[in-house]
PDB file with SEQRES, HELIX, SHEET and CRYST1 records, atoms N, CA, C and O in Angstrom:
SEQRES   1 A   78  MET LYS PHE TYR ARG THR LYS ASN ARG LEU THR GLN GLU          
SEQRES   2 A   78  GLN LEU GLY ASN GLN LEU LEU VAL SER LYS LYS THR ILE          
SEQRES   3 A   78  SER SER TRP GLU ASN ASP ARG SER VAL PRO ASP LEU GLU          
SEQRES   4 A   78  THR LEU LEU LYS LEU SER ASP ILE PHE ASN ILE THR LEU          
SEQRES   5 A   78  ASP TYR LEU LEU HIS GLN ASP ILE THR LYS THR GLN ASN          
SEQRES   6 A   78  ILE LYS THR GLN TYR TYR ILE GLY ILE SER SER THR HIS          
HELIX    1 AA1 LYS A    2  LYS A    7  1                                   6    
HELIX    2 AA2 GLN A   12  LEU A   19  1                                   8    
HELIX    3 AA3 LYS A   23  GLU A   30  1                                   8    
HELIX    4 AA4 LEU A   38  ILE A   47  1                                  10    
HELIX    5 AA5 LEU A   52  THR A   77  1                                  26    
CRYST1    1.000    1.000    1.000  90.00  90.00  90.00 P 1           1          
ATOM      1  N   MET A   1       0.748  -1.148  -0.029  1.00  0.00           N  
ATOM      2  CA  MET A   1       0.025  -0.020  -0.044  1.00  0.00           C  
ATOM      3  C   MET A   1       0.871   1.247   0.017  1.00  0.00           C  
ATOM      4  O   MET A   1       0.541   2.268  -0.587  1.00  0.00           O  
ATOM      5  N   LYS A   2       1.949   1.157   0.748  1.00  0.00           N  
ATOM      6  CA  LYS A   2       2.836   2.371   0.789  1.00  0.00           C  
ATOM      7  C   LYS A   2       3.340   2.781  -0.543  1.00  0.00           C  
ATOM      8  O   LYS A   2       3.455   3.975  -0.819  1.00  0.00           O  
ATOM      9  N   PHE A   3       3.670   1.769  -1.446  1.00  0.00           N  
ATOM     10  CA  PHE A   3       4.037   2.064  -2.826  1.00  0.00           C  
ATOM     11  C   PHE A   3       2.999   2.874  -3.606  1.00  0.00           C  
ATOM     12  O   PHE A   3       3.359   3.814  -4.316  1.00  0.00           O  
ATOM     13  N   TYR A   4       1.754   2.533  -3.487  1.00  0.00           N  
ATOM     14  CA  TYR A   4       0.759   3.191  -4.199  1.00  0.00           C  
ATOM     15  C   TYR A   4       0.385   4.625  -3.536  1.00  0.00           C  
ATOM     16  O   TYR A   4       0.027   5.594  -4.205  1.00  0.00           O  
ATOM     17  N   ARG A   5       0.508   4.620  -2.235  1.00  0.00           N  
ATOM     18  CA  ARG A   5       0.299   5.924  -1.546  1.00  0.00           C  
ATOM     19  C   ARG A   5       1.367   6.946  -2.052  1.00  0.00           C  
ATOM     20  O   ARG A   5       1.060   8.075  -2.435  1.00  0.00           O  
ATOM     21  N   THR A   6       2.646   6.467  -2.025  1.00  0.00           N  
ATOM     22  CA  THR A   6       3.809   7.379  -2.362  1.00  0.00           C  
ATOM     23  C   THR A   6       3.738   7.755  -3.856  1.00  0.00           C  
ATOM     24  O   THR A   6       4.088   8.867  -4.252  1.00  0.00           O  
ATOM     25  N   LYS A   7       3.260   6.764  -4.692  1.00  0.00           N  
ATOM     26  CA  LYS A   7       3.231   6.948  -6.038  1.00  0.00           C  
ATOM     27  C   LYS A   7       2.128   7.978  -6.407  1.00  0.00           C  
ATOM     28  O   LYS A   7       2.245   8.682  -7.410  1.00  0.00           O  
ATOM     29  N   ASN A   8       1.102   8.049  -5.615  1.00  0.00           N  
ATOM     30  CA  ASN A   8       0.041   9.098  -5.756  1.00  0.00           C  
ATOM     31  C   ASN A   8       0.421  10.327  -4.960  1.00  0.00           C  
ATOM     32  O   ASN A   8      -0.383  11.257  -4.902  1.00  0.00           O  
ATOM     33  N   ARG A   9       1.574  10.399  -4.350  1.00  0.00           N  
ATOM     34  CA  ARG A   9       1.996  11.587  -3.692  1.00  0.00           C  
ATOM     35  C   ARG A   9       1.161  12.030  -2.512  1.00  0.00           C  
ATOM     36  O   ARG A   9       0.913  13.214  -2.282  1.00  0.00           O  
ATOM     37  N   LEU A  10       0.711  10.942  -1.722  1.00  0.00           N  
ATOM     38  CA  LEU A  10      -0.042  11.175  -0.620  1.00  0.00           C  
ATOM     39  C   LEU A  10       0.653  10.944   0.642  1.00  0.00           C  
ATOM     40  O   LEU A  10       1.479  10.032   0.680  1.00  0.00           O  
ATOM     41  N   THR A  11       0.431  11.642   1.666  1.00  0.00           N  
ATOM     42  CA  THR A  11       0.990  11.306   3.044  1.00  0.00           C  
ATOM     43  C   THR A  11       0.112  10.441   3.655  1.00  0.00           C  
ATOM     44  O   THR A  11      -1.036  10.354   3.218  1.00  0.00           O  
ATOM     45  N   GLN A  12       0.517   9.708   4.715  1.00  0.00           N  
ATOM     46  CA  GLN A  12      -0.364   8.935   5.529  1.00  0.00           C  
ATOM     47  C   GLN A  12      -1.566   9.614   5.990  1.00  0.00           C  
ATOM     48  O   GLN A  12      -2.682   9.095   5.994  1.00  0.00           O  
ATOM     49  N   GLU A  13      -1.270  10.913   6.416  1.00  0.00           N  
ATOM     50  CA  GLU A  13      -2.404  11.781   6.869  1.00  0.00           C  
ATOM     51  C   GLU A  13      -3.431  12.141   5.771  1.00  0.00           C  
ATOM     52  O   GLU A  13      -4.643  12.108   5.981  1.00  0.00           O  
ATOM     53  N   GLN A  14      -2.911  12.468   4.658  1.00  0.00           N  
ATOM     54  CA  GLN A  14      -3.843  12.754   3.486  1.00  0.00           C  
ATOM     55  C   GLN A  14      -4.683  11.489   3.056  1.00  0.00           C  
ATOM     56  O   GLN A  14      -5.877  11.608   2.784  1.00  0.00           O  
ATOM     57  N   LEU A  15      -4.067  10.341   3.004  1.00  0.00           N  
ATOM     58  CA  LEU A  15      -4.775   9.112   2.768  1.00  0.00           C  
ATOM     59  C   LEU A  15      -5.796   8.766   3.836  1.00  0.00           C  
ATOM     60  O   LEU A  15      -6.901   8.292   3.570  1.00  0.00           O  
ATOM     61  N   GLY A  16      -5.374   9.024   5.021  1.00  0.00           N  
ATOM     62  CA  GLY A  16      -6.273   8.732   6.069  1.00  0.00           C  
ATOM     63  C   GLY A  16      -7.446   9.639   6.085  1.00  0.00           C  
ATOM     64  O   GLY A  16      -8.546   9.186   6.403  1.00  0.00           O  
ATOM     65  N   ASN A  17      -7.294  10.888   5.764  1.00  0.00           N  
ATOM     66  CA  ASN A  17      -8.424  11.912   5.707  1.00  0.00           C  
ATOM     67  C   ASN A  17      -9.360  11.394   4.613  1.00  0.00           C  
ATOM     68  O   ASN A  17     -10.571  11.442   4.828  1.00  0.00           O  
ATOM     69  N   GLN A  18      -8.899  10.902   3.456  1.00  0.00           N  
ATOM     70  CA  GLN A  18      -9.769  10.419   2.434  1.00  0.00           C  
ATOM     71  C   GLN A  18     -10.584   9.182   2.855  1.00  0.00           C  
ATOM     72  O   GLN A  18     -11.724   8.981   2.436  1.00  0.00           O  
ATOM     73  N   LEU A  19      -9.951   8.380   3.690  1.00  0.00           N  
ATOM     74  CA  LEU A  19     -10.669   7.113   4.254  1.00  0.00           C  
ATOM     75  C   LEU A  19     -11.359   7.256   5.549  1.00  0.00           C  
ATOM     76  O   LEU A  19     -12.043   6.342   6.008  1.00  0.00           O  
ATOM     77  N   LEU A  20     -11.181   8.450   6.180  1.00  0.00           N  
ATOM     78  CA  LEU A  20     -11.683   8.697   7.415  1.00  0.00           C  
ATOM     79  C   LEU A  20     -11.175   7.877   8.662  1.00  0.00           C  
ATOM     80  O   LEU A  20     -11.863   7.554   9.631  1.00  0.00           O  
ATOM     81  N   VAL A  21      -9.839   7.599   8.455  1.00  0.00           N  
ATOM     82  CA  VAL A  21      -9.081   6.933   9.441  1.00  0.00           C  
ATOM     83  C   VAL A  21      -7.789   7.723   9.853  1.00  0.00           C  
ATOM     84  O   VAL A  21      -7.369   8.635   9.141  1.00  0.00           O  
ATOM     85  N   SER A  22      -7.227   7.386  10.909  1.00  0.00           N  
ATOM     86  CA  SER A  22      -5.978   8.105  11.261  1.00  0.00           C  
ATOM     87  C   SER A  22      -4.860   7.704  10.551  1.00  0.00           C  
ATOM     88  O   SER A  22      -4.873   6.678   9.871  1.00  0.00           O  
ATOM     89  N   LYS A  23      -3.725   8.548  10.668  1.00  0.00           N  
ATOM     90  CA  LYS A  23      -2.521   8.299   9.963  1.00  0.00           C  
ATOM     91  C   LYS A  23      -1.809   7.027  10.716  1.00  0.00           C  
ATOM     92  O   LYS A  23      -0.953   6.362  10.133  1.00  0.00           O  
ATOM     93  N   LYS A  24      -2.164   6.785  11.850  1.00  0.00           N  
ATOM     94  CA  LYS A  24      -1.632   5.605  12.665  1.00  0.00           C  
ATOM     95  C   LYS A  24      -2.276   4.304  12.101  1.00  0.00           C  
ATOM     96  O   LYS A  24      -1.675   3.230  12.067  1.00  0.00           O  
ATOM     97  N   THR A  25      -3.464   4.480  11.690  1.00  0.00           N  
ATOM     98  CA  THR A  25      -4.144   3.261  11.043  1.00  0.00           C  
ATOM     99  C   THR A  25      -3.448   2.850   9.696  1.00  0.00           C  
ATOM    100  O   THR A  25      -3.133   1.699   9.396  1.00  0.00           O  
ATOM    101  N   ILE A  26      -3.258   3.981   8.929  1.00  0.00           N  
ATOM    102  CA  ILE A  26      -2.543   3.831   7.603  1.00  0.00           C  
ATOM    103  C   ILE A  26      -1.227   3.136   7.903  1.00  0.00           C  
ATOM    104  O   ILE A  26      -0.903   2.124   7.281  1.00  0.00           O  
ATOM    105  N   SER A  27      -0.457   3.676   8.861  1.00  0.00           N  
ATOM    106  CA  SER A  27       0.885   3.027   9.237  1.00  0.00           C  
ATOM    107  C   SER A  27       0.687   1.615   9.613  1.00  0.00           C  
ATOM    108  O   SER A  27       1.522   0.820   9.183  1.00  0.00           O  
ATOM    109  N   SER A  28      -0.208   1.201  10.292  1.00  0.00           N  
ATOM    110  CA  SER A  28      -0.627  -0.183  10.724  1.00  0.00           C  
ATOM    111  C   SER A  28      -0.662  -1.057   9.557  1.00  0.00           C  
ATOM    112  O   SER A  28      -0.001  -2.093   9.484  1.00  0.00           O  
ATOM    113  N   TRP A  29      -1.505  -0.590   8.572  1.00  0.00           N  
ATOM    114  CA  TRP A  29      -1.767  -1.366   7.338  1.00  0.00           C  
ATOM    115  C   TRP A  29      -0.449  -1.538   6.590  1.00  0.00           C  
ATOM    116  O   TRP A  29      -0.114  -2.626   6.121  1.00  0.00           O  
ATOM    117  N   GLU A  30       0.298  -0.415   6.491  1.00  0.00           N  
ATOM    118  CA  GLU A  30       1.551  -0.511   5.647  1.00  0.00           C  
ATOM    119  C   GLU A  30       2.617  -1.362   6.370  1.00  0.00           C  
ATOM    120  O   GLU A  30       3.528  -1.876   5.721  1.00  0.00           O  
ATOM    121  N   ASN A  31       2.516  -1.514   7.680  1.00  0.00           N  
ATOM    122  CA  ASN A  31       3.609  -2.341   8.391  1.00  0.00           C  
ATOM    123  C   ASN A  31       2.953  -3.735   8.762  1.00  0.00           C  
ATOM    124  O   ASN A  31       3.490  -4.471   9.589  1.00  0.00           O  
ATOM    125  N   ASP A  32       1.885  -4.038   8.183  1.00  0.00           N  
ATOM    126  CA  ASP A  32       1.220  -5.474   8.389  1.00  0.00           C  
ATOM    127  C   ASP A  32       0.872  -5.706   9.840  1.00  0.00           C  
ATOM    128  O   ASP A  32       0.841  -6.857  10.275  1.00  0.00           O  
ATOM    129  N   ARG A  33       0.620  -4.717  10.572  1.00  0.00           N  
ATOM    130  CA  ARG A  33       0.019  -4.934  11.862  1.00  0.00           C  
ATOM    131  C   ARG A  33      -1.466  -5.116  11.911  1.00  0.00           C  
ATOM    132  O   ARG A  33      -2.017  -5.691  12.850  1.00  0.00           O  
ATOM    133  N   SER A  34      -2.095  -4.621  10.897  1.00  0.00           N  
ATOM    134  CA  SER A  34      -3.544  -4.808  10.761  1.00  0.00           C  
ATOM    135  C   SER A  34      -3.927  -4.730   9.281  1.00  0.00           C  
ATOM    136  O   SER A  34      -3.032  -4.464   8.478  1.00  0.00           O  
ATOM    137  N   VAL A  35      -5.099  -4.926   8.874  1.00  0.00           N  
ATOM    138  CA  VAL A  35      -5.559  -4.943   7.417  1.00  0.00           C  
ATOM    139  C   VAL A  35      -6.829  -4.093   7.356  1.00  0.00           C  
ATOM    140  O   VAL A  35      -7.666  -4.135   8.259  1.00  0.00           O  
ATOM    141  N   PRO A  36      -6.950  -3.356   6.319  1.00  0.00           N  
ATOM    142  CA  PRO A  36      -8.290  -2.677   6.060  1.00  0.00           C  
ATOM    143  C   PRO A  36      -9.390  -3.638   5.848  1.00  0.00           C  
ATOM    144  O   PRO A  36      -9.128  -4.767   5.434  1.00  0.00           O  
ATOM    145  N   ASP A  37     -10.722  -3.239   6.125  1.00  0.00           N  
ATOM    146  CA  ASP A  37     -11.836  -4.058   5.791  1.00  0.00           C  
ATOM    147  C   ASP A  37     -12.073  -4.000   4.331  1.00  0.00           C  
ATOM    148  O   ASP A  37     -11.363  -3.290   3.618  1.00  0.00           O  
ATOM    149  N   LEU A  38     -13.072  -4.739   3.838  1.00  0.00           N  
ATOM    150  CA  LEU A  38     -13.437  -4.855   2.419  1.00  0.00           C  
ATOM    151  C   LEU A  38     -13.862  -3.466   1.879  1.00  0.00           C  
ATOM    152  O   LEU A  38     -13.427  -3.099   0.788  1.00  0.00           O  
ATOM    153  N   GLU A  39     -14.662  -2.711   2.574  1.00  0.00           N  
ATOM    154  CA  GLU A  39     -15.146  -1.440   2.041  1.00  0.00           C  
ATOM    155  C   GLU A  39     -13.952  -0.467   1.929  1.00  0.00           C  
ATOM    156  O   GLU A  39     -13.883   0.285   0.957  1.00  0.00           O  
ATOM    157  N   THR A  40     -13.063  -0.459   2.840  1.00  0.00           N  
ATOM    158  CA  THR A  40     -11.798   0.323   2.721  1.00  0.00           C  
ATOM    159  C   THR A  40     -10.952  -0.110   1.574  1.00  0.00           C  
ATOM    160  O   THR A  40     -10.428   0.741   0.857  1.00  0.00           O  
ATOM    161  N   LEU A  41     -10.790  -1.368   1.361  1.00  0.00           N  
ATOM    162  CA  LEU A  41     -10.107  -1.858   0.301  1.00  0.00           C  
ATOM    163  C   LEU A  41     -10.643  -1.397  -1.186  1.00  0.00           C  
ATOM    164  O   LEU A  41      -9.861  -1.105  -2.091  1.00  0.00           O  
ATOM    165  N   LEU A  42     -11.872  -1.373  -1.305  1.00  0.00           N  
ATOM    166  CA  LEU A  42     -12.576  -0.851  -2.428  1.00  0.00           C  
ATOM    167  C   LEU A  42     -12.239   0.539  -2.609  1.00  0.00           C  
ATOM    168  O   LEU A  42     -11.838   0.936  -3.703  1.00  0.00           O  
ATOM    169  N   LYS A  43     -12.394   1.436  -1.454  1.00  0.00           N  
ATOM    170  CA  LYS A  43     -11.968   2.791  -1.615  1.00  0.00           C  
ATOM    171  C   LYS A  43     -10.568   3.005  -1.962  1.00  0.00           C  
ATOM    172  O   LYS A  43     -10.264   3.944  -2.698  1.00  0.00           O  
ATOM    173  N   LEU A  44      -9.622   2.144  -1.453  1.00  0.00           N  
ATOM    174  CA  LEU A  44      -8.250   2.250  -1.755  1.00  0.00           C  
ATOM    175  C   LEU A  44      -8.041   1.954  -3.292  1.00  0.00           C  
ATOM    176  O   LEU A  44      -7.316   2.674  -3.979  1.00  0.00           O  
ATOM    177  N   SER A  45      -8.699   0.882  -3.787  1.00  0.00           N  
ATOM    178  CA  SER A  45      -8.535   0.692  -5.301  1.00  0.00           C  
ATOM    179  C   SER A  45      -9.027   1.778  -6.144  1.00  0.00           C  
ATOM    180  O   SER A  45      -8.492   2.016  -7.227  1.00  0.00           O  
ATOM    181  N   ASP A  46     -10.113   2.513  -5.661  1.00  0.00           N  
ATOM    182  CA  ASP A  46     -10.505   3.669  -6.398  1.00  0.00           C  
ATOM    183  C   ASP A  46      -9.539   4.800  -6.290  1.00  0.00           C  
ATOM    184  O   ASP A  46      -9.203   5.399  -7.312  1.00  0.00           O  
ATOM    185  N   ILE A  47      -9.076   5.128  -5.136  1.00  0.00           N  
ATOM    186  CA  ILE A  47      -8.019   6.202  -4.932  1.00  0.00           C  
ATOM    187  C   ILE A  47      -6.794   5.863  -5.728  1.00  0.00           C  
ATOM    188  O   ILE A  47      -6.307   6.742  -6.439  1.00  0.00           O  
ATOM    189  N   PHE A  48      -6.253   4.677  -5.678  1.00  0.00           N  
ATOM    190  CA  PHE A  48      -5.045   4.344  -6.399  1.00  0.00           C  
ATOM    191  C   PHE A  48      -5.309   4.013  -7.891  1.00  0.00           C  
ATOM    192  O   PHE A  48      -4.378   3.821  -8.673  1.00  0.00           O  
ATOM    193  N   ASN A  49      -6.607   3.953  -8.255  1.00  0.00           N  
ATOM    194  CA  ASN A  49      -6.859   3.713  -9.627  1.00  0.00           C  
ATOM    195  C   ASN A  49      -6.344   2.313 -10.172  1.00  0.00           C  
ATOM    196  O   ASN A  49      -5.858   2.151 -11.291  1.00  0.00           O  
ATOM    197  N   ILE A  50      -6.516   1.372  -9.257  1.00  0.00           N  
ATOM    198  CA  ILE A  50      -6.195  -0.079  -9.615  1.00  0.00           C  
ATOM    199  C   ILE A  50      -7.303  -0.987  -9.284  1.00  0.00           C  
ATOM    200  O   ILE A  50      -8.201  -0.620  -8.526  1.00  0.00           O  
ATOM    201  N   THR A  51      -7.283  -2.035  -9.763  1.00  0.00           N  
ATOM    202  CA  THR A  51      -8.376  -3.099  -9.499  1.00  0.00           C  
ATOM    203  C   THR A  51      -8.206  -3.663  -8.147  1.00  0.00           C  
ATOM    204  O   THR A  51      -7.084  -3.715  -7.643  1.00  0.00           O  
ATOM    205  N   LEU A  52      -9.280  -4.096  -7.516  1.00  0.00           N  
ATOM    206  CA  LEU A  52      -9.200  -4.647  -6.226  1.00  0.00           C  
ATOM    207  C   LEU A  52      -8.446  -5.991  -6.303  1.00  0.00           C  
ATOM    208  O   LEU A  52      -7.770  -6.370  -5.346  1.00  0.00           O  
ATOM    209  N   ASP A  53      -8.556  -6.696  -7.410  1.00  0.00           N  
ATOM    210  CA  ASP A  53      -7.694  -7.922  -7.531  1.00  0.00           C  
ATOM    211  C   ASP A  53      -6.273  -7.645  -7.603  1.00  0.00           C  
ATOM    212  O   ASP A  53      -5.513  -8.413  -7.013  1.00  0.00           O  
ATOM    213  N   TYR A  54      -5.791  -6.620  -8.266  1.00  0.00           N  
ATOM    214  CA  TYR A  54      -4.446  -6.253  -8.169  1.00  0.00           C  
ATOM    215  C   TYR A  54      -3.976  -5.771  -6.876  1.00  0.00           C  
ATOM    216  O   TYR A  54      -2.877  -6.115  -6.439  1.00  0.00           O  
ATOM    217  N   LEU A  55      -4.811  -4.939  -6.204  1.00  0.00           N  
ATOM    218  CA  LEU A  55      -4.422  -4.569  -4.848  1.00  0.00           C  
ATOM    219  C   LEU A  55      -4.227  -5.732  -3.962  1.00  0.00           C  
ATOM    220  O   LEU A  55      -3.181  -5.841  -3.321  1.00  0.00           O  
ATOM    221  N   LEU A  56      -5.264  -6.695  -3.878  1.00  0.00           N  
ATOM    222  CA  LEU A  56      -5.149  -7.853  -3.146  1.00  0.00           C  
ATOM    223  C   LEU A  56      -4.023  -8.831  -3.430  1.00  0.00           C  
ATOM    224  O   LEU A  56      -3.423  -9.446  -2.549  1.00  0.00           O  
ATOM    225  N   HIS A  57      -3.784  -8.923  -4.737  1.00  0.00           N  
ATOM    226  CA  HIS A  57      -2.721  -9.824  -5.205  1.00  0.00           C  
ATOM    227  C   HIS A  57      -1.333  -9.311  -4.671  1.00  0.00           C  
ATOM    228  O   HIS A  57      -0.503 -10.104  -4.225  1.00  0.00           O  
ATOM    229  N   GLN A  58      -1.133  -8.092  -4.726  1.00  0.00           N  
ATOM    230  CA  GLN A  58       0.029  -7.453  -4.297  1.00  0.00           C  
ATOM    231  C   GLN A  58       0.285  -7.702  -2.786  1.00  0.00           C  
ATOM    232  O   GLN A  58       1.413  -7.900  -2.335  1.00  0.00           O  
ATOM    233  N   ASP A  59      -0.873  -7.676  -2.023  1.00  0.00           N  
ATOM    234  CA  ASP A  59      -0.633  -7.917  -0.675  1.00  0.00           C  
ATOM    235  C   ASP A  59      -0.421  -9.373  -0.284  1.00  0.00           C  
ATOM    236  O   ASP A  59       0.335  -9.733   0.618  1.00  0.00           O  
ATOM    237  N   ILE A  60      -1.143 -10.161  -1.033  1.00  0.00           N  
ATOM    238  CA  ILE A  60      -0.903 -11.712  -0.957  1.00  0.00           C  
ATOM    239  C   ILE A  60       0.538 -12.043  -1.261  1.00  0.00           C  
ATOM    240  O   ILE A  60       1.212 -12.749  -0.511  1.00  0.00           O  
ATOM    241  N   THR A  61       0.980 -11.527  -2.350  1.00  0.00           N  
ATOM    242  CA  THR A  61       2.383 -11.807  -2.681  1.00  0.00           C  
ATOM    243  C   THR A  61       3.446 -11.358  -1.614  1.00  0.00           C  
ATOM    244  O   THR A  61       4.414 -12.065  -1.336  1.00  0.00           O  
ATOM    245  N   LYS A  62       3.202 -10.136  -1.034  1.00  0.00           N  
ATOM    246  CA  LYS A  62       4.039  -9.616  -0.006  1.00  0.00           C  
ATOM    247  C   LYS A  62       3.953 -10.558   1.165  1.00  0.00           C  
ATOM    248  O   LYS A  62       4.991 -10.988   1.665  1.00  0.00           O  
ATOM    249  N   THR A  63       2.769 -10.901   1.628  1.00  0.00           N  
ATOM    250  CA  THR A  63       2.759 -11.850   2.722  1.00  0.00           C  
ATOM    251  C   THR A  63       3.339 -13.179   2.492  1.00  0.00           C  
ATOM    252  O   THR A  63       3.954 -13.726   3.408  1.00  0.00           O  
ATOM    253  N   GLN A  64       3.202 -13.734   1.376  1.00  0.00           N  
ATOM    254  CA  GLN A  64       3.882 -14.977   1.026  1.00  0.00           C  
ATOM    255  C   GLN A  64       5.401 -14.829   1.112  1.00  0.00           C  
ATOM    256  O   GLN A  64       6.094 -15.702   1.633  1.00  0.00           O  
ATOM    257  N   ASN A  65       5.888 -13.744   0.606  1.00  0.00           N  
ATOM    258  CA  ASN A  65       7.333 -13.493   0.713  1.00  0.00           C  
ATOM    259  C   ASN A  65       7.846 -13.340   2.104  1.00  0.00           C  
ATOM    260  O   ASN A  65       8.946 -13.800   2.410  1.00  0.00           O  
ATOM    261  N   ILE A  66       7.108 -12.728   2.935  1.00  0.00           N  
ATOM    262  CA  ILE A  66       7.453 -12.499   4.358  1.00  0.00           C  
ATOM    263  C   ILE A  66       7.410 -13.905   5.134  1.00  0.00           C  
ATOM    264  O   ILE A  66       8.263 -14.207   5.969  1.00  0.00           O  
ATOM    265  N   LYS A  67       6.398 -14.687   4.800  1.00  0.00           N  
ATOM    266  CA  LYS A  67       6.321 -16.066   5.347  1.00  0.00           C  
ATOM    267  C   LYS A  67       7.547 -16.847   4.960  1.00  0.00           C  
ATOM    268  O   LYS A  67       8.224 -17.455   5.789  1.00  0.00           O  
ATOM    269  N   THR A  68       7.827 -16.809   3.599  1.00  0.00           N  
ATOM    270  CA  THR A  68       8.943 -17.684   3.004  1.00  0.00           C  
ATOM    271  C   THR A  68      10.246 -17.268   3.768  1.00  0.00           C  
ATOM    272  O   THR A  68      10.999 -18.113   4.254  1.00  0.00           O  
ATOM    273  N   GLN A  69      10.470 -15.923   3.847  1.00  0.00           N  
ATOM    274  CA  GLN A  69      11.667 -15.526   4.499  1.00  0.00           C  
ATOM    275  C   GLN A  69      11.740 -15.914   6.023  1.00  0.00           C  
ATOM    276  O   GLN A  69      12.812 -16.225   6.543  1.00  0.00           O  
ATOM    277  N   TYR A  70      10.608 -15.884   6.679  1.00  0.00           N  
ATOM    278  CA  TYR A  70      10.557 -16.314   8.056  1.00  0.00           C  
ATOM    279  C   TYR A  70      10.893 -17.885   8.127  1.00  0.00           C  
ATOM    280  O   TYR A  70      11.731 -18.262   8.946  1.00  0.00           O  
ATOM    281  N   TYR A  71      10.306 -18.730   7.350  1.00  0.00           N  
ATOM    282  CA  TYR A  71      10.544 -20.104   7.428  1.00  0.00           C  
ATOM    283  C   TYR A  71      11.899 -20.405   6.920  1.00  0.00           C  
ATOM    284  O   TYR A  71      12.480 -21.338   7.474  1.00  0.00           O  
ATOM    285  N   ILE A  72      12.485 -19.800   5.996  1.00  0.00           N  
ATOM    286  CA  ILE A  72      13.879 -19.928   5.685  1.00  0.00           C  
ATOM    287  C   ILE A  72      14.830 -19.636   6.842  1.00  0.00           C  
ATOM    288  O   ILE A  72      15.759 -20.399   7.109  1.00  0.00           O  
ATOM    289  N   GLY A  73      14.587 -18.543   7.505  1.00  0.00           N  
ATOM    290  CA  GLY A  73      15.205 -18.194   8.719  1.00  0.00           C  
ATOM    291  C   GLY A  73      15.193 -19.172   9.787  1.00  0.00           C  
ATOM    292  O   GLY A  73      16.205 -19.409  10.448  1.00  0.00           O  
ATOM    293  N   ILE A  74      13.989 -19.794   9.994  1.00  0.00           N  
ATOM    294  CA  ILE A  74      13.869 -20.789  10.990  1.00  0.00           C  
ATOM    295  C   ILE A  74      14.598 -22.072  10.639  1.00  0.00           C  
ATOM    296  O   ILE A  74      15.254 -22.660  11.498  1.00  0.00           O  
ATOM    297  N   SER A  75      14.495 -22.527   9.373  1.00  0.00           N  
ATOM    298  CA  SER A  75      15.203 -23.760   9.025  1.00  0.00           C  
ATOM    299  C   SER A  75      16.669 -23.588   8.928  1.00  0.00           C  
ATOM    300  O   SER A  75      17.371 -24.593   9.036  1.00  0.00           O  
ATOM    301  N   SER A  76      17.212 -22.433   8.738  1.00  0.00           N  
ATOM    302  CA  SER A  76      18.614 -22.181   8.642  1.00  0.00           C  
ATOM    303  C   SER A  76      19.256 -22.167  10.093  1.00  0.00           C  
ATOM    304  O   SER A  76      20.461 -22.366  10.249  1.00  0.00           O  
ATOM    305  N   THR A  77      18.428 -21.935  11.100  1.00  0.00           N  
ATOM    306  CA  THR A  77      18.926 -21.955  12.442  1.00  0.00           C  
ATOM    307  C   THR A  77      18.984 -23.253  13.126  1.00  0.00           C  
ATOM    308  O   THR A  77      19.601 -23.406  14.180  1.00  0.00           O  
ATOM    309  N   HIS A  78      18.305 -24.244  12.491  1.00  0.00           N  
ATOM    310  CA  HIS A  78      18.217 -25.541  13.092  1.00  0.00           C  
ATOM    311  C   HIS A  78      19.083 -26.565  12.341  1.00  0.00           C  
ATOM    312  O   HIS A  78      19.127 -27.735  12.723  1.00  0.00           O  
TER     313      HIS A  78                                                      
END                                                                             
């Protein structure tokens, strides 16, 4: 999400204002501490002018990469 936010030259505060959430919430989404609900994901896809499928696919790919790195780290320590 941060990629699209910065590509659209939006600060966390500006994006938060458009979505009616705090910049802390935006930060939590960008740092994988929480995830937006479906309604917010739809709004994000409109703001960023990308399909919901594309937005979700990017998040899924990122999550899979993080899990892979985590499991590689565990297996290399044992």
